[in-house]
N, C-alpha and C positions, 0 to 999 in steps of 0.2 A: 574505341569510344563510341557511345551512343547518345543521342539527344532526348532530353526530357524537359517538361515545363510544368511550372506551378503558378496559378493565377488566383488571386484573392481580390475582393473589392470591399472597401469600407462599408458600402451600403448593404452588403449581404453578410451580416454577422450571424453566427450560430448561436452563441450564448455567452454570458460572463463566465470566466474560468473560476470555479470554486477552488481555493487554495488548498483545501483539504484533500485534494487529489494527490498531494505529495505527503501522505501519511505513512507511518511505519507501525511496527507491531512488536511488542515485547511480551513475551510469554515466559512463565515459570517452566522452562524446558531446557535441559542440558545446561550449557554455560551462557544462556541468554541473560539471566539476571546475575546469579552468582558465578564470579570468575568472569563476568562479562562487563555489564555496566556497573556492577557492585563488586568491589574487592578491597575490603579493609586491609591495611598494611601495604597496599601498592604505593609506590612513591608519589603518585599523583592524587591519591584518595583524599576526599574532602572529610569533614568532621563526621559525616554519617557513613563513610566507606564507599562513596561513589567516585569512580575514576574520572578525573577531570580531563584526561587525554581523550576518553571516549566522548564526554561531553563536548569537547572542542570539535570532534569529527562529526558528531550529530548536528551541531550548528552549521558546520561547513556543508553537510549534506543537504541542509535546508528543510528538514522534516517539519511539518506544520502540526501534525496530529499523531497521537500514539495510542493504539488499542492495547488494553491491558485487563486482566492478567492471563488471558488465553483467548483462543485456542481450546484444545481438548482439556487442558488443565482446568478451565473454567467449570466444567460440568461436574467437578468433584470438590470444588473450592468452598471452604467455609470462611467468609470474609472476617469473622469475628477472630479467627486464628491470627490475623495479620494486623491486629491493633493492640495497643497497650504495651506495658513494659517488655522489652525484648527477652529479658530472663524468664518471663512467664509464658512465652509463646510456645505452643506444642509443636513437636516434630510429627509429621504426618506421612503415611504412605500415600504417594501419588500414583493413582491407578491409570492415569493417562500415559505416563511415560516411564512407569515402573521404577521411580526414583523415590528418594526421601526428601520431603519439603521441610526446610528448617523454619520458615515463616519469619526470618530475620529481615526480609524486605517485605513490606505490606503496604497498606493504603497511605499511611502518612509519609513514609520513606519514599514511596514512588512519587507522590505529589511534590516532595522536596526536589526530587530529580527533575520533574517536569518544570517546575519554577526555575530551577537553575539553568536548564537548557532553553527555556522559552518555548515550550511546546504545549499543545492543548491535549488534555487526557480524553480518552474515549474509554469508559469503563464497561465491562460486561457483568451480567448476573447469572448465577448458576441456575439454570432451568433443567439440570439432569438429576441430581440427587435432592435438589431443593426446589423451591417454587415461588409463588407471588409474595408470600409473607416475608421471607428472607430478603427478597429483592426490594420491597418497600422499606423494610427496616435498614438495609444498607443505604438506600437513597436518603432516608431521613437522617441517619448518622452523618452522611457526607454533606447534605445541603440545607438541613433545617437550622434556622438561626440559633434557636435555644429554647430553653423551658420545657423540653421533654427529656425522658430518660435517656434516649439515644443521642440526641444533640447535645445534651449535657455531658455524656460520656465522652463524646468527641472533644469537648472543651477540656475535660479532665486530662485527656490524652495530649493536650498542648495545642490544639487548634481552636482558638477562641472564635474565629470567624468561619462560616461555612466554606467548605472546599470548592464549591461551585462547579461540580462535574455536570456538565449539561448534555453530553451525548452518551448513550447507553445501548449496549447490545443485548438483545433478549436471548441469551444462550449462544451456542456455537454448534453448527453442523449436526443438528439433532436427528437428521436422517441416516447418519453414518453408523454402520454396525460396530465400528471401532468406539464409538462415543459412549461415554458413561451414561447409562439409561437412555439409550436411544428410544425415539418416540416415532409414532405414526404421524402422518401430517395432520390428522384430526386431533390427536392428543396434543401435539405441539401448537397447533392454531389455537386451540381453546386456552392452553396455559399462557401463550404469548398474549392473547387478548385480555385475560384477567390481570396478568402481571402489568401490562401496559396501562390498564384502567387504574390499578391501585397506585402505580408510580406517578401517573399524571395528577392524581388527587393529592399526593405528597407534594409534588413540584410541577405545576402546569408548564414551566418554561423549558422542560427537557425535550430532547429529540430522541427517538427510539428507532432501532433497526431490528427487524425481524429476520430469522434465518431463512435464506434460500436453501435449495439443495446444495449438497457439499461440492458438486462439481457438475460441469455441463454433460459429462458422460455417465453421471450416475443413473441407474435404472430409475430412480425416483424423480429425476429431473422433469419439470413440466407439471406433472400431476401434483408433486409436492407443492410447488409454488401456487398453483390454482387452489388447492385445498386449504393451505395455510392462510392465504389471503381471503378466502371465503369467510374466515373466522375473524381476522384481525385487521383487515384492510383499513377500517376507519381509525384504528387506534395507533397505527405506526406511520413513520415518516419515510423509512427506507426499507428496501429489501437487499439482503447481502448476497454477494457472489464470491466464490473462491475458485481460484485456478493456479495450477502449478504446471510449468511447461517442461515437457519431457522429450526424450529422444528414444522412441520405441525401437527395439531391435529389428523389427521388420522394415523400418525405414528410418535410418538414423542420419539422413542427408541434411546438409545445412540448409538446402532449399526448403524442405519440409519442415525443419526447425523453425525457420523464419515465417513459414505459412501460419504458424499458430497466432500471429497477429490477426489474420482474418477469422480464424476459428473463434477467437475471443471476441472480435467485433460482432460476429454472429450470435455469440453467447449473450452479449449485451442487448442486441436488438431483439432477440427471441424472448429474453426475459421482460424487456419493456412491453412487448406485445402481450405477454401473459398478464402483466399488471394492468395494462389498459383493457384487456378483455374482462378482467374482473370489475374494473371500474365501470364498464359499460353494462355489465350484468347487474350491478348495484345502482344503475342510473346516477352515477357519481361524477362530478366534474373534477374530482380530485386527481392528481397525477402523482403517483408514487415515484420517488427518486430512488436511485441505486447506490449502494455502498459496496464496492469491490474491496472488501476488507481483509483479504489474504491473496496475495499474488507473488509469484517469483518462479525462476527457473529452479527445479529440484528434481533430480533423477539419479545422481551419483551416490549420494549419502543417504539412501532411502530404505536399505534393507539391512538385516542382520544386526551387527553390533552398532551400526550407525543409528538404529531405531530403538534399540533396547539392550541394556547390559544387566548382567546378573547381579544380585546382591543388594538391590535397592540402594544404589550409590547416591551421594549428593553431588549434584552438578556434573554428571558424566559428560563426556564429549559425544553428543548426539547431533545428527543432521548437519554436520560441519562441512557443507559443500564448498569446494574450491572453484571459483569462477574463472571463466576464460573471456578472451576478447569476443568470441563468438556469442557468449551469453550476454555480454555487455551490448552488442548490437541488437539483439532481440529485445533487451530491456529498453533501449531507445525507441525501437519501433512500436513497442507496446505503449510507451508514454505518448507517442503521436496519436495512437489510435484512442487512447483514453481522452486526450484533450478533444479529439474530434467528435466525442460523444458527451461534451460537456453540458448539453441540454438536459440529459437525464442522469448522467453519472457525476455525483457530487462529492464522493468520498472514496478513497482508495488507500490501502495500507499495504506497502511492501512488506512481506513476511520473510524474515524478521529484521531486526535491527543489528544485533550484535552476536557473532559467533554462529548462531543457528540460522542456516540458509540466509545469510546476511551480508550487507555491504561492508560491515565493519568486523574485522577479526582482531583478537587480542591473545596475548600469552600471559599467564599468571606471573606477576612480578616483572613482566616485560613490556614490550611495545604494543602499540595498536596501530593497524594499517588499514588502508582502503583496498577492498576488493574491486575487481574491474567494474562490476555493476554499479559501484559507488558514483562513477563519473557521469553517466547520462542522466541519472536521477538528479544529482547536484546541479548539473547544467540546466535542466528543465526547471527545477525548483527555484533557481536564481533568476531566470530570465522569463518565465511564462507567467505573465501578469497582465490582467485586463480581460479582453474579450477574444474569444476564439472566432476566427473568420472562416467562412465556408471556402474550402479549398477545391479548385478543379485541377486535376492532374492529368497530364498526358505523358505516357511512358510506355515503352515496349515492356514485355512481360515474360513469364515463364509458365509452362503448364504444371498444374498441380491436380492430382486425382480427386481431391474433395472439393476444390474451390474454382476449378477451371483455370483460366489464365489470370495470374497475379502480376501486377505492375512491379517493376524493379524499384520504383520510387514509392516510398511511404513518407508522408509529410503532414505537418500541421503548422498553423500560423497564428500567433497570439499578439494582439495589438493593445497597447496601453495608451489610451487617449490622454491620460494625465501626464505622462512623460514624453509622449511622442515617440516612444520606442516600439519596434515591431520585432518580434522574435520568430525566426523560422527554424523549424527542427526537421531534419531530413535524414532519412536512411536509404543508401544504395544497396539493394540486395543482390545486385549482379556480383558474381564471385570473381569474375576475371576481367571485366571492362569497366573503365571509368565512365562516369556520367557527366555530360555537357548539360548543365541545368540552367535554364532561364527562369527567373522568378519575377513575376509581375505583381506589383503592390499598388493596385488602382485606388485613387482617392485618398492616399494616406500621406500626400504632401511630397513635393519635389525637394531638390537639394538635400537629399538624405546623405548622411554620413555613416560610415561603418564603425559600429562600437565594439563588436567582438565577432571573431570568425575562428571557430575551433572545430577539431575533428578528433575522432577516435578511429584509428586505422593502424594496421601492422601487417607484417609479413606472415605472421603465424596466428591463425584464428584460435589456436589452442593455448596461447601464451596466457600466463595467469600472474597475479601478484602474490608474493609470499613474504614471509618475515625477512628473508634474506634479500629479496629483490621487490620491495613494495611498490616501486613506480615503474615496473616493466610495461604496464598498460596504463596510460594516462593521456589526457587531451594534449594535443599539439596544435600550433597554429595552422589554419587552412589559408594558404597564400593564394594570391591571384584572383580574389574576389573583385569584380568590377561593378561599379554603380553608374548608370546612365538614366537619369530621371527616375521613373517609377520602376525601372528594371534593374535586376541584379543578375550577374552572370558568375558561375562558380563551377569549377571542375571537382567532382567528388571522386576519389579513388574507388576501386572495386571494394566490396564489402566494408563500407565505412559509414559512420554516423557523423553528422556535422550540425553545428549550431551557428546561425548567422543572425546577428542583432544589428539593426540599423536604427537611425534616429533622424527625426524630422523636426524642424524648428517650429512646427505648427502648434506644439504644446504651449 
């Protein structure tokens, strides 16, 4: 066992936590929509064909925001195909995933699902094959009250009131050579600027996210952000980041896998620096915020038939990653890192929600179950409310080639003054030794009581949840937590994630 400590002080807050950090992503990809959230004929299907067992799990997950309809799919999508009578909707070839899109789920159906689940939509516009005109038309269709051809068409389609979609992505991964109609940074920056301008004229109340580079290790990273923002800095509110966590054959160790927490922290900080450099160059007091609107573990189901199947199938099994306890621990650590960047990171979307690199899996006509990564996300979404406090960590660590010495302890603390509850999220990255952790909560009130203490831990880091064993990896109580005034003591097993929630009568 080794000793580590975590100290926070109520007088040293970082930033309010934006609850949109607990967003997800639903793309027309594989079984993400069809045979995923939507399966007419399933025993739990509602009147529009959406699986209510998946709805229940989505509510349990605690997702607050959902990005839709893509992804790569977005860059070839005609929004008009997904409105109007179902029988009249066209079937299209989807060049993003080499599948057939039936368009049986479109704007109105998805908004029905959002309302049923209680989740906020984040729509995207196609800046691949299309441009500013189609984007402003789509926004007018969704949000204008009435009295125009497009808003009245929406009303004819059964939505008398505006849909009220207030967050929009300006395209997707437009620097990627895999993207439908890839663009240079100047091409994209110009079209993003003009699209944003037109959309804001239609509805000034919307928020807009511009595409950052597709990944931190893209050759375009850095130059792309700088050139894009040179064009559209004044017109957008957020810049997007995307990251998928892998295990390269050259170093597939768990220690290096967990080091991706620091890699992505650096990604966020470097991107903030670029945004602020553009602001400085423009003599602007504006500070652009970040939207990490695609993130997850993804490396097993990434090649061959996992990525593309012949014959233009409808809803093929693509990107169906099966997650392990090891993956869940990394997800927990990533969530602590996200919260510790709450001053600039306001939105994040785990990619994706159902079947496709997802926390929820389904079988057609059968059950739905929670993957391992479901649990740390659900715990954080449930308990992280209020203000993130600045954390001071003291922990031994391990050597890493890229980042130097990394502490075994990863942690974040979120305090809710309204309820008096303080949530502590911790990851022990040591693979063999338990951690004797002392947590000091200064200025948060004495006489605290323990509300919750849970951990994810097990003897097999490669254990996964399956249809036959859906609860092999699940939270269990963390016993032995002691409270003495402003201090908590807990022993964390090796390779474990824990959530400790205490409450003070000060609220």
